C-alpha positions as CSV (number, residue, x, y, z in Angstrom):
1,X,55.0,-64.9,-201.7
2,X,56.5,-66.6,-204.7
3,X,57.1,-63.3,-206.4
4,X,54.3,-63.7,-209.0
5,X,52.7,-60.5,-207.8
6,X,50.6,-59.8,-210.9
7,X,49.0,-63.2,-210.7
8,X,48.3,-62.5,-207.1
9,X,46.6,-59.2,-208.0
10,X,44.4,-61.1,-210.5
11,X,43.6,-63.8,-207.9
12,X,42.5,-61.2,-205.3
13,X,40.3,-59.4,-208.0
14,X,38.6,-62.7,-208.7
15,X,38.1,-63.5,-205.1
16,X,36.7,-60.1,-204.4
17,X,34.1,-60.6,-207.1
18,X,32.8,-63.6,-205.1
19,X,33.4,-62.1,-201.6
20,X,33.2,-58.3,-202.1
21,X,32.8,-57.7,-198.4
22,X,35.7,-59.8,-197.1
23,X,37.8,-57.7,-194.7
24,X,40.9,-59.8,-195.1
25,X,40.7,-59.9,-198.9
26,X,40.2,-56.1,-199.1
27,X,43.1,-55.5,-196.8
28,X,45.4,-58.0,-198.7
29,X,44.5,-56.6,-202.1
30,X,44.9,-53.0,-201.0
31,X,48.3,-53.8,-199.4
32,X,49.5,-55.5,-202.6
33,X,48.3,-52.7,-204.8
34,X,50.1,-50.1,-202.6
35,X,53.3,-52.2,-202.7
36,X,53.1,-52.2,-206.5
37,X,52.5,-48.5,-206.7
38,X,48.9,-49.1,-208.0
39,X,47.8,-46.3,-205.7
40,X,44.5,-45.5,-207.5
41,X,43.4,-49.2,-207.1
42,X,44.8,-49.4,-203.5
43,X,43.1,-46.4,-202.0
44,X,39.4,-47.3,-202.1
45,X,40.2,-50.8,-200.7
46,X,42.3,-49.5,-197.9
47,X,39.9,-46.7,-197.0
48,X,37.1,-49.2,-196.7
49,X,38.9,-51.5,-194.3
50,X,40.4,-48.5,-192.4
51,X,36.8,-47.3,-191.8
52,X,36.0,-50.7,-190.4
53,X,39.0,-51.0,-188.1
54,X,40.9,-47.7,-187.4
55,X,43.1,-49.5,-184.8
56,X,44.8,-51.7,-187.4
57,X,48.2,-50.0,-187.8
58,X,49.1,-52.1,-190.8
59,X,46.2,-50.7,-192.7
60,X,47.1,-47.2,-191.7
61,X,50.7,-47.7,-192.9
62,X,49.7,-48.9,-196.3
63,X,47.0,-46.2,-196.5
64,X,49.7,-43.7,-195.9
65,X,51.7,-45.2,-198.8
66,X,48.7,-44.9,-201.1
67,X,48.0,-41.3,-200.1
68,X,51.7,-40.4,-200.5
69,X,51.8,-42.1,-203.9
70,X,48.9,-39.9,-205.0
71,X,50.8,-36.9,-203.6
72,X,48.1,-36.3,-201.0
73,X,50.7,-35.4,-198.4
74,X,48.6,-34.2,-195.5
75,X,46.4,-37.3,-195.6
76,X,49.5,-39.5,-195.9
77,X,51.0,-37.8,-192.8
78,X,47.7,-38.4,-190.8
79,X,47.8,-42.1,-191.8
80,X,51.4,-42.5,-190.8
81,X,50.7,-40.9,-187.4
82,X,48.1,-43.5,-186.8
83,X,50.6,-46.3,-187.7
84,X,53.0,-45.0,-185.0
85,X,50.6,-46.1,-182.3
86,X,51.7,-49.7,-182.1
87,X,55.3,-51.2,-182.4
88,X,54.8,-53.3,-185.5
89,X,54.9,-50.4,-188.0
90,X,56.2,-47.7,-185.8
91,X,59.8,-47.6,-187.2
92,X,58.7,-47.8,-190.9
93,X,55.9,-45.3,-190.4
94,X,58.3,-42.8,-188.6
95,X,60.7,-42.9,-191.6
96,X,57.9,-42.3,-194.0
97,X,56.4,-39.5,-192.0
98,X,59.8,-37.9,-191.6
99,X,60.2,-37.8,-195.4
100,X,56.7,-36.2,-195.7
101,X,57.7,-33.6,-193.1
102,X,61.0,-32.9,-194.7
103,X,59.4,-32.3,-198.1
104,X,57.2,-29.8,-196.4
105,X,60.2,-28.0,-195.1
106,X,59.7,-29.2,-191.5
107,X,63.2,-30.5,-191.0
108,X,63.1,-30.3,-187.2
109,X,60.1,-32.6,-187.0
110,X,61.8,-35.0,-189.5
111,X,64.9,-35.0,-187.3
112,X,62.9,-35.8,-184.2
113,X,61.1,-38.7,-185.9
114,X,64.3,-40.2,-187.3
115,X,66.2,-39.7,-184.0
116,X,63.4,-41.3,-182.0
117,X,63.3,-44.4,-184.3
118,X,67.1,-44.6,-184.9
119,X,68.3,-48.2,-184.5
120,X,71.8,-49.7,-185.2
121,X,70.5,-51.9,-188.0
122,X,68.2,-49.3,-189.7
123,X,70.3,-48.1,-192.6
124,X,67.7,-45.9,-194.2
125,X,66.9,-44.2,-191.0
126,X,70.6,-43.5,-190.3
127,X,71.2,-42.2,-193.9
128,X,68.3,-39.8,-193.7
129,X,69.0,-38.6,-190.2
130,X,72.6,-37.8,-191.2
131,X,71.5,-35.7,-194.2
132,X,68.7,-34.0,-192.3
133,X,71.0,-33.0,-189.5
134,X,73.5,-31.6,-192.0
135,X,70.7,-29.6,-193.7
136,X,69.9,-28.1,-190.3
137,X,73.5,-27.0,-189.8
138,X,74.5,-29.8,-187.4
139,X,77.4,-30.6,-189.7
140,X,79.8,-32.1,-187.1
141,X,77.2,-34.4,-185.6
142,X,75.9,-35.4,-189.0
143,X,79.4,-36.3,-190.3
144,X,80.1,-38.3,-187.1
145,X,76.9,-40.2,-187.5
146,X,77.6,-40.9,-191.2
147,X,81.1,-42.2,-190.4
148,X,79.8,-44.4,-187.7
149,X,77.2,-45.9,-189.8
150,X,79.5,-46.3,-192.9
151,X,81.7,-48.4,-190.7
152,X,78.7,-50.6,-190.0
153,X,77.4,-50.5,-193.6
154,X,80.5,-50.1,-195.9
155,X,78.4,-50.6,-199.0
156,X,76.2,-47.6,-198.5
157,X,76.7,-45.3,-201.5
158,X,74.5,-42.7,-199.9
159,X,76.7,-42.3,-196.8
160,X,79.8,-42.1,-199.0
161,X,78.1,-39.3,-200.9
162,X,77.2,-37.5,-197.7
163,X,80.8,-37.7,-196.6
164,X,82.0,-36.2,-199.9
165,X,83.8,-39.4,-201.0
166,X,81.6,-41.1,-203.6
167,X,83.0,-44.1,-205.4
168,X,82.5,-42.6,-208.9
169,X,83.8,-45.7,-210.7
170,X,81.3,-47.9,-208.8
171,X,78.4,-45.5,-209.5
172,X,79.3,-45.3,-213.2
173,X,78.9,-49.0,-213.5
174,X,75.1,-48.9,-212.9
175,X,73.0,-45.8,-213.4
176,X,70.5,-47.0,-210.8
177,X,73.2,-46.6,-208.1
178,X,73.3,-42.9,-208.7
179,X,69.5,-42.8,-209.1
180,X,69.0,-44.5,-205.8
181,X,71.0,-41.7,-204.1
182,X,69.1,-39.0,-205.9
183,X,65.7,-40.6,-205.0
184,X,66.6,-40.6,-201.3
185,X,67.6,-37.0,-201.4
186,X,64.3,-36.2,-203.3
187,X,62.2,-38.0,-200.7
188,X,63.6,-35.5,-198.2
189,X,62.9,-32.6,-200.5
190,X,66.6,-32.0,-201.1
191,X,66.4,-31.6,-204.8
192,X,69.5,-29.6,-205.2
193,X,71.6,-32.4,-203.8
194,X,69.9,-34.9,-206.1
195,X,70.7,-32.7,-209.1
196,X,74.3,-32.6,-208.0
197,X,74.5,-36.4,-208.1
198,X,72.8,-36.7,-211.4
199,X,74.8,-33.9,-213.1
200,X,78.2,-35.5,-212.9
201,X,80.1,-36.7,-216.0
202,X,80.9,-40.2,-214.8
203,X,84.0,-42.0,-215.9
204,X,83.9,-44.9,-218.3
205,X,84.0,-48.4,-216.9
206,X,85.4,-51.7,-218.1
207,X,83.0,-53.9,-219.9
208,X,83.0,-56.6,-217.2
209,X,82.1,-54.0,-214.5
210,X,78.7,-53.1,-216.0
211,X,75.7,-55.0,-217.2
212,X,75.5,-55.8,-220.9
213,X,73.8,-52.9,-222.7
214,X,74.2,-50.6,-219.7
215,X,75.2,-46.9,-220.3
216,X,76.9,-44.3,-218.2
217,X,74.5,-42.5,-215.9
218,X,74.7,-39.3,-217.9
219,X,73.4,-41.2,-221.0
220,X,70.6,-42.9,-219.1
221,X,67.1,-41.3,-219.9
222,X,65.8,-41.9,-216.4
223,X,68.7,-40.1,-214.9
224,X,68.2,-37.1,-217.1
225,X,64.4,-37.1,-216.8
226,X,64.7,-37.1,-213.0
227,X,67.3,-34.4,-213.0
228,X,64.8,-32.2,-215.0
229,X,62.0,-33.2,-212.5
230,X,64.2,-32.0,-209.6
231,X,64.9,-28.7,-211.3
232,X,61.1,-28.3,-211.8
233,X,60.5,-28.9,-208.1
234,X,62.9,-26.1,-207.4
235,X,61.1,-23.8,-209.7
236,X,63.7,-23.9,-212.4
237,X,63.3,-24.8,-216.1
238,X,63.5,-28.5,-216.8
239,X,63.1,-28.2,-220.6
240,X,66.8,-28.7,-221.5
241,X,66.9,-31.9,-219.4
242,X,63.6,-33.3,-220.7
243,X,64.6,-32.6,-224.3
244,X,68.0,-34.3,-223.8
245,X,66.4,-37.3,-222.2
246,X,63.9,-37.7,-225.0
247,X,66.8,-38.2,-227.4
248,X,68.5,-41.0,-225.4
249,X,68.1,-44.7,-226.1
250,X,65.4,-46.7,-224.3
251,X,67.1,-50.1,-224.8
252,X,67.3,-52.0,-221.5
253,X,65.5,-49.3,-219.6
254,X,62.8,-50.5,-217.2
255,X,61.2,-47.8,-215.1
256,X,59.9,-49.2,-211.8
257,X,60.0,-46.6,-209.1
258,X,57.3,-44.0,-208.2
259,X,60.0,-41.3,-208.6
260,X,60.4,-42.4,-212.2
261,X,56.7,-42.3,-212.9
262,X,56.5,-38.8,-211.5
263,X,59.4,-37.6,-213.6
264,X,58.0,-39.1,-216.8
265,X,54.6,-37.6,-216.2
266,X,56.1,-34.2,-215.5
267,X,58.1,-34.5,-218.8
268,X,54.8,-35.3,-220.7
269,X,53.1,-32.3,-219.1
270,X,56.0,-30.2,-220.3
271,X,55.9,-31.7,-223.8
272,X,52.9,-33.8,-224.8
273,X,54.9,-35.0,-227.9
274,X,57.7,-36.6,-225.9
275,X,57.5,-40.1,-227.4
276,X,60.4,-41.4,-225.2
277,X,58.7,-40.4,-222.0
278,X,55.4,-41.9,-223.2
279,X,57.0,-45.2,-224.1
280,X,58.8,-45.4,-220.7
281,X,55.7,-44.5,-218.8
282,X,53.8,-47.2,-220.7
283,X,56.4,-49.7,-219.6
284,X,56.0,-48.5,-216.0
285,X,52.3,-49.1,-216.1
286,X,52.6,-52.5,-217.9
287,X,54.9,-53.8,-215.1
288,X,52.0,-53.2,-212.7
289,X,49.4,-54.9,-214.7
290,X,47.8,-51.6,-215.8
291,X,47.5,-52.7,-219.4
292,X,45.0,-50.1,-220.7
293,X,47.1,-47.3,-219.3
294,X,50.3,-48.8,-220.9
295,X,48.7,-49.3,-224.3
296,X,47.4,-45.7,-224.2
297,X,50.9,-44.4,-223.7
298,X,52.5,-46.8,-226.2
299,X,50.0,-46.0,-228.9
300,X,50.6,-42.3,-228.5
301,X,54.4,-43.0,-228.7
302,X,53.8,-45.1,-231.9
303,X,52.1,-42.1,-233.5
304,X,55.0,-39.8,-232.5
305,X,58.0,-42.0,-233.1
306,X,57.5,-45.5,-234.4
307,X,61.2,-46.1,-234.5
308,X,61.6,-46.5,-230.7
309,X,63.2,-50.0,-230.1
310,X,60.9,-52.6,-228.6
311,X,57.9,-50.3,-228.8
312,X,55.8,-52.4,-231.2
313,X,57.0,-55.7,-229.6
314,X,55.8,-54.5,-226.2
315,X,52.5,-53.3,-227.7
316,X,52.0,-56.5,-229.7
317,X,52.6,-58.7,-226.6
318,X,50.1,-56.8,-224.5
319,X,47.5,-57.0,-227.3
320,X,48.2,-60.7,-227.9
321,X,48.6,-62.1,-224.4
322,X,46.4,-59.9,-222.3
323,X,43.8,-58.2,-224.5
324,X,43.5,-61.1,-226.9
325,X,43.1,-58.7,-229.8
326,X,45.0,-60.8,-232.3
327,X,44.5,-58.7,-235.4
328,X,45.7,-55.6,-233.7
329,X,48.6,-57.5,-232.2
330,X,49.6,-58.7,-235.7
331,X,49.5,-55.2,-237.0
332,X,51.8,-54.1,-234.2
333,X,54.2,-56.9,-234.8
334,X,54.3,-56.2,-238.5
335,X,54.9,-52.6,-237.9
336,X,57.7,-53.7,-235.5
337,X,59.3,-55.9,-238.2
338,X,59.5,-52.7,-240.4
339,X,60.9,-50.4,-237.7
340,X,62.7,-52.8,-235.3
341,X,63.7,-55.7,-237.7
342,X,66.2,-57.5,-235.5
343,X,63.8,-57.9,-232.6
344,X,62.8,-61.6,-232.5
345,X,59.7,-60.9,-230.5
346,X,58.1,-59.2,-233.5
347,X,58.5,-62.3,-235.6
348,X,57.6,-64.9,-233.0
349,X,54.6,-62.8,-231.9
350,X,53.4,-62.4,-235.5
351,X,53.5,-66.1,-236.0
352,X,51.4,-66.7,-232.9
353,X,48.9,-64.0,-233.9
354,X,48.6,-65.4,-237.4
355,X,48.0,-68.9,-236.0
356,X,45.2,-67.6,-233.8
357,X,43.8,-65.7,-236.8
358,X,43.8,-68.9,-238.9
359,X,46.5,-67.7,-241.3
360,X,48.1,-70.5,-243.4
361,X,51.7,-71.6,-243.1
362,X,52.8,-70.0,-246.3
363,X,51.9,-66.6,-244.9
364,X,53.8,-67.3,-241.7
365,X,56.8,-68.3,-243.8
366,X,56.7,-64.9,-245.6
367,X,56.8,-63.0,-242.3
368,X,59.7,-65.1,-241.0
369,X,61.6,-64.6,-244.2
370,X,61.6,-60.9,-243.7
371,X,64.3,-61.2,-241.1
372,X,67.1,-59.0,-242.5
373,X,70.1,-61.3,-241.9
374,X,69.2,-65.0,-242.6
375,X,72.7,-66.3,-241.8
376,X,72.4,-64.8,-238.3
377,X,68.8,-65.6,-237.6
378,X,68.3,-66.5,-233.9
379,X,67.9,-70.2,-233.3
380,X,64.2,-70.0,-232.2
381,X,63.3,-68.3,-235.4
382,X,65.2,-70.8,-237.5
383,X,63.1,-73.6,-235.9
384,X,59.9,-71.7,-236.6
385,X,60.9,-71.1,-240.2
386,X,61.9,-74.7,-240.7
387,X,58.7,-76.1,-239.2
388,X,56.5,-73.6,-241.1
389,X,58.3,-74.4,-244.4
390,X,57.7,-78.1,-243.7
391,X,54.0,-77.4,-243.0
392,X,53.8,-75.4,-246.2
393,X,55.3,-78.4,-248.1
394,X,58.7,-76.9,-248.9
395,X,60.8,-79.6,-247.2
396,X,64.0,-78.9,-249.1
397,X,64.0,-75.3,-248.0
398,X,63.3,-76.5,-244.4
399,X,66.3,-78.9,-244.5
400,X,68.6,-76.2,-246.0
401,X,68.1,-74.1,-242.9
402,X,70.0,-76.7,-240.8
403,X,73.2,-76.4,-242.8
404,X,76.2,-74.2,-241.9
405,X,74.6,-73.1,-238.7
406,X,75.3,-73.4,-235.0
407,X,72.4,-74.4,-232.8
408,X,72.7,-73.2,-229.2
409,X,70.9,-75.0,-226.3
410,X,69.0,-73.5,-223.5
411,X,67.4,-75.2,-220.5
412,X,63.8,-76.1,-221.2
413,X,64.1,-75.0,-224.8
414,X,63.7,-76.8,-228.0
415,X,66.4,-79.2,-229.2
416,X,67.5,-79.0,-232.8
417,X,67.2,-82.8,-233.1
418,X,63.5,-82.6,-232.1
419,X,62.9,-80.1,-235.0
420,X,65.0,-82.2,-237.4
421,X,63.0,-85.4,-236.6
422,X,59.7,-83.4,-237.0
423,X,60.6,-82.0,-240.4
424,X,61.4,-85.5,-241.7
425,X,58.3,-87.0,-240.1
426,X,56.1,-84.5,-241.8
427,X,57.9,-85.1,-245.1
428,X,57.3,-88.8,-244.8
429,X,53.6,-88.3,-243.9
430,X,53.1,-86.0,-246.9
431,X,54.7,-88.5,-249.3
432,X,52.6,-91.3,-247.9
433,X,49.4,-89.1,-248.1
434,X,50.1,-88.4,-251.8
435,X,50.9,-92.1,-252.6
436,X,54.6,-91.6,-253.0
437,X,55.2,-94.6,-250.8
438,X,58.7,-95.6,-252.0
439,X,60.0,-92.2,-251.0
440,X,57.9,-92.1,-247.8
441,X,59.3,-95.4,-246.6
442,X,62.9,-94.3,-247.5
443,X,62.5,-91.2,-245.5
444,X,61.1,-93.1,-242.5
445,X,63.9,-95.6,-242.5
446,X,66.6,-93.0,-242.8
447,X,65.1,-90.6,-240.3
448,X,67.5,-91.5,-237.4
449,X,70.6,-91.9,-239.6
450,X,73.5,-89.4,-239.5
451,X,73.7,-86.9,-242.4
452,X,76.9,-85.6,-243.8
453,X,77.5,-81.9,-242.8
454,X,74.9,-82.0,-240.0
455,X,76.9,-82.6,-236.8
456,X,73.9,-82.8,-234.6
457,X,72.6,-85.9,-236.5
458,X,75.6,-87.9,-235.4
459,X,74.2,-88.6,-232.0
460,X,71.3,-87.8,-229.7
461,X,68.5,-88.4,-232.2
462,X,67.2,-91.6,-230.5
463,X,65.3,-90.0,-227.6
464,X,63.2,-88.0,-230.0
465,X,62.8,-90.8,-232.5
466,X,61.8,-93.2,-229.8
467,X,58.9,-91.0,-228.5
468,X,55.4,-92.3,-228.7
469,X,54.4,-89.5,-231.0
470,X,57.2,-90.4,-233.5
471,X,56.4,-94.1,-233.4
472,X,52.7,-93.3,-233.9
473,X,53.3,-91.3,-237.1
474,X,55.9,-93.8,-238.4
475,X,53.1,-96.4,-237.9
476,X,50.7,-94.2,-239.9
477,X,53.2,-93.9,-242.8
478,X,53.7,-97.7,-242.8
479,X,50.0,-98.4,-242.7
480,X,49.2,-95.9,-245.5
481,X,51.9,-97.7,-247.6
482,X,50.5,-101.2,-247.0
483,X,53.2,-102.2,-244.5
484,X,50.9,-103.5,-241.8
485,X,53.5,-105.5,-240.0
486,X,55.8,-102.6,-239.7
487,X,52.9,-100.4,-238.7
488,X,51.8,-102.7,-235.9
489,X,55.4,-102.8,-234.6
490,X,55.5,-99.0,-234.5
491,X,52.1,-98.9,-232.8
492,X,53.2,-101.5,-230.2
493,X,56.3,-99.5,-229.3
494,X,54.3,-96.3,-229.0
495,X,51.6,-98.1,-226.8
496,X,54.3,-99.0,-224.3
497,X,55.2,-95.4,-223.4
498,X,54.1,-94.2,-220.0
499,X,55.3,-90.6,-219.6
500,X,52.6,-88.0,-218.9
501,X,53.2,-86.3,-222.2
502,X,53.3,-89.6,-224.1
503,X,50.1,-91.2,-222.9
504,X,47.8,-89.7,-225.5
505,X,49.9,-91.0,-228.3
506,X,50.2,-94.4,-226.6
507,X,46.4,-94.5,-226.4
508,X,46.1,-93.6,-230.1
509,X,48.5,-96.4,-231.0
510,X,46.8,-98.9,-228.7
511,X,43.5,-98.2,-230.6
512,X,45.2,-99.5,-233.7
513,X,46.0,-102.9,-232.2
514,X,44.0,-105.9,-231.3
515,X,43.0,-106.2,-227.6
516,X,42.3,-102.5,-227.1
517,X,40.7,-102.0,-223.7
518,X,38.6,-98.8,-223.8
519,X,37.8,-98.7,-220.1
520,X,41.4,-99.1,-219.1
521,X,42.6,-96.3,-221.4
522,X,39.8,-93.9,-220.5
523,X,40.8,-94.1,-216.9
524,X,44.5,-93.6,-217.7
525,X,43.7,-90.6,-220.0
526,X,41.6,-89.0,-217.2
527,X,44.3,-89.5,-214.6
528,X,47.0,-88.1,-216.9
529,X,44.8,-85.1,-217.8
530,X,44.5,-84.3,-214.1
531,X,48.3,-84.4,-213.8
532,X,48.8,-82.3,-216.9
533,X,46.3,-79.6,-215.7
534,X,48.1,-79.5,-212.4
535,X,51.5,-79.1,-214.1
536,X,50.1,-76.3,-216.3
537,X,49.3,-74.3,-213.2
538,X,52.5,-74.9,-211.3
539,X,55.2,-75.9,-213.8
540,X,57.9,-73.5,-215.1
541,X,56.9,-74.7,-218.7
542,X,53.2,-74.2,-218.8
543,X,53.0,-74.1,-222.6
544,X,54.0,-77.7,-222.9
545,X,51.6,-78.9,-220.3
546,X,48.7,-76.8,-221.7
547,X,49.4,-78.5,-225.1
548,X,49.4,-81.9,-223.5
549,X,46.2,-81.1,-221.6
550,X,44.6,-79.9,-224.8
551,X,45.3,-83.2,-226.6
552,X,44.0,-85.2,-223.7
553,X,40.8,-83.2,-223.4
554,X,40.1,-83.7,-227.1
555,X,40.9,-87.4,-226.8
556,X,38.3,-87.5,-224.0
557,X,35.7,-85.8,-226.2
558,X,36.1,-82.3,-224.6
559,X,36.9,-80.7,-227.9
560,X,35.9,-77.2,-227.1
561,X,37.8,-77.2,-223.8
562,X,40.8,-78.9,-225.5
563,X,41.0,-76.2,-228.2
564,X,40.9,-73.5,-225.5
565,X,43.9,-75.1,-223.8
566,X,45.7,-75.3,-227.1
567,X,45.1,-71.6,-227.7
568,X,46.3,-70.8,-224.2
569,X,49.4,-72.8,-224.9
570,X,50.2,-70.4,-227.8
571,X,50.0,-67.5,-225.3
572,X,52.4,-69.1,-222.8
573,X,56.2,-69.2,-223.2
574,X,57.3,-71.6,-225.9
575,X,59.1,-74.8,-224.8
576,X,59.8,-78.1,-226.7
577,X,58.0,-77.0,-229.9
578,X,54.8,-76.3,-227.9
579,X,53.7,-73.5,-230.3
580,X,54.2,-75.7,-233.4
581,X,52.5,-78.7,-231.8
582,X,49.6,-76.7,-230.5
583,X,49.2,-75.2,-234.0
584,X,49.0,-78.6,-235.6
585,X,46.5,-79.8,-233.1
586,X,44.3,-76.7,-233.6
587,X,44.4,-77.5,-237.3
588,X,43.1,-81.0,-236.6
589,X,46.3,-83.0,-236.3
590,X,45.2,-84.8,-233.1
591,X,46.0,-88.4,-232.2
592,X,42.6,-89.6,-233.3
593,X,42.7,-87.9,-236.7
594,X,43.2,-90.3,-239.6
595,X,45.9,-89.9,-242.2
596,X,44.2,-88.5,-245.3
């Protein structure tokens, strides 16, 4: 109900493992699978519950959708007829059944179903009734109905098309507007009309009247693929359309409809070496949680045309986040860096995969430095490169990245000041660790001071410098350099922090001071861990809370569980340096680790 449908699918799958015979679970899982066009998964679930209760018209309706999705038209029609029995699904089932009948050439039956269920607020019914009546030769009545409903629904592109007055400028602004009209015609078996909509040379539109990256319908691969599919359904050759579509750009193309899946599969049947169709079909499968099917298509596309934009990035993310095949993911990302070098996902994904494979910072730096235009490197990659250079000990090169560059901000993202403070903290720690205490203390004292040429250092550093983590590490530097008084002051300031993400560092600092109360802090750590685990499940920034939970678990002696949380944080969206901080913690830089 919150729109996270793939998580819901996984939840149902887990629940069915525990309660495989649950009627309500089987019904809910089958209904969701059918809604997601996961027809192969939906059918056995819905058949089982249908056999147990043939009077449930909701089951019959979704069973019809599953059969229809698998192109088992007669069985779909039977299921829709069952759904007509009771009012709840009668209108929806009538429209679906009318479409099945129309595709079978039974236009009179389709008209009867649509006329019987016609309602003033049912736009789809009115649109399809108008076109079916026109196809039956009832032109006058069809046009009267279309004009009447267009007055009620003035935004209906389909009714304007039927009345011969399409808004071509509006349709040209978004290819999916034309596709939606064509899909509706195709659902009624009127493929010639669909071809007419998809064959127009649409006018160019102003930049502010189309989505960024959008193309005219005639240059959209799904438009051309579906046009070829419609020709094939009419017994005509689709080869010219399929060949043209295979040469079009796939950027910002996200197949989602069953009509698109059918067109792409038809194109592949026509030409098994159509890399574009395979890539797009893989994307269609991936959006439904069908990862194995997606990877199968993407891997074939990689063999045929590795230059397809986003192909390796998509493959790498699936291997990294879902299959947890980190070496294979790294291979895909590195291939992507060679073939799609401006795609930031290839670099950030490679860094995560290398972390999970235990690769050192110096190797991660080499990958990030392959970005072809360093002066225009996206801000998240600049942060990653700066932090990895610092981790590799190349602090001057890390600092140089902050010069002559604009750092944009995004809600919930990483702040440049946070990265700046971290680079300097790590520099001070390294100097202290190698007995260069004079330099270490100088860096510590100047860490919050403005720096000429770096505008962002003029203000806003205090919140990051005053964090419990920063004070803890400043205390570590002072202690390593024999400045116990200054160290205790830093520890005291850190121990006073009470934010959920600060508690573990406050605890680590309190352990350094006299009067440490183990029982009190253990209770506080456990309470904070419960809060962090809850936030990781429900918060929009799970990566940060998984990192926090991991630190708390390690602090409470649950090292294995903590490391698992930290690895999971690396697979969640990055926020507030969560990747970098999780990487440090996995490498042993936890609050209880001593400065060496």
